[in-house]
Phi, psi and omega in degrees: 000136182297156179298315187296313181296323177294316183297318179302319181298318181293323179286323174299336172289347175089017180267333188221152175222144184269156180305321177300315174304306184299317179301325180286322173292328178300321180264014181270172173298334182235075179292151173282171174266131185247139178233123175273118185243024179297144189195149173229124184298327181282346182209082181312334180273349186300315186296321177296319182292323178293320177302316184293335187275323185190137178200176180289132185309123181089352184287141171261151180268124173247122185266134184304319188275329185274317190254338183246016179214153176264172178301145179282152177229187180294330174230168181115346177094182183284331184228073181299161169293140172295157173289158174301323180293316186289317183290333175291324174292326176296309177298326174297318179292332180271352173085026186272119177271154174298138184074359172282142180286138177247122182246117182251146176208156169214199184239028186224044176059036180074007186309315185261325183297322183299332179293315176296317177302315178294321182293320181295317177293319175304322179265016169094011176253099183269000179273078181213141177218169174253144175286114184292124189087350179049209185300327181300313181285320175309319178290311182310316183278007176057039182283164186298142178224165181206165165244014178281124182266122177303150175295131172292144175274170179242013180281177180210124179276131172272121189234155176225128182290161179274158178261157176061025177245003175227174186213144180244184188289323181303307183294324177287333179294341172282106191295323180297309180293328183292323188292337186265004177257157168265092185276136175231121176263124188271353187288162176302155189298315181305320176294318178302313182285346177089011175292324176214146175221087191281348188236315183265153191292341188232134171264160181121204180214169176296128183306131175100345189278137171265169189248126176218090187307131182302334184282357180273000179283346177247159176273178181304329185280354182092355176280146177295138176299154180284175186307316181294322173294319171301316179301322180295325173297324186267006188300332188262005188271324185115168184273339189280171179300156179240157164257121181258135174212165185209218180282313191217015174089014180262295184284348162305334178293334178292319173297324178290322172305312178303315178294323171299319175301315181294349174095008176276162183211177176075015176283153175239159175246136173264103189295325178287333177050214187290334185292325173286305180308311183283353174265358184269125178296131178079004174289125181302145176229134172252146181233166178092179187280354182259159177303323178083000000 
């Protein structure tokens, strides 16, 4: 199958949308809701400032910490999942109706937009896709931009989270059960190996986890690999469902998005990820390049 044909098949499945296609929909009688998810971990206000300066017409800004995460607790990691009530208020504020297309984008190869994609599906809104190439490709193609902020809506969506798509520390702490899972760590290899750890108190990975950095889901131009390319990424993992994790349950969603493109299903997310695991007294830690 050619690259172009495979890409077309992916887009027709509703996972990705090109800038040209999105521009046409924005001007259509039934426009989508667009969410700008730009963010920078080292400067949490950077994405919002970039949005205020320029964004896709009609796009609402969603902040990783405020809108795509819940309040931190003693356990649960740096970016806990928001409650159904809180996320329902967020979707209501941006005016997303049931069945309406939601398009998410960022400027970081889907690192933050994929979190919104996963959350929307987790809470029952399946009509969601990512802008392929993100803000970078939109800008490079000189598509329309604005600094006008759309008016917030006052509705509230009533949502219910899906079953069997997450896993928690208690389940993973059972070594026998954990060894029966296919754990995939989405962080960069030095963090997985424990050679460096810039954020959490302990370096390394969950014993038994293999490493597949999330950033390899995209090509150099920021576009996602086609279905064949994504399946090639997962070729050494096995055919069964995986449990994905990363530093705090955010970039692991890129790996889950990659698997959706590849046609896999049944995968789960460990929302607390390494930031939860490494904070637990007595939780085992593996280091080095092997699963351990």
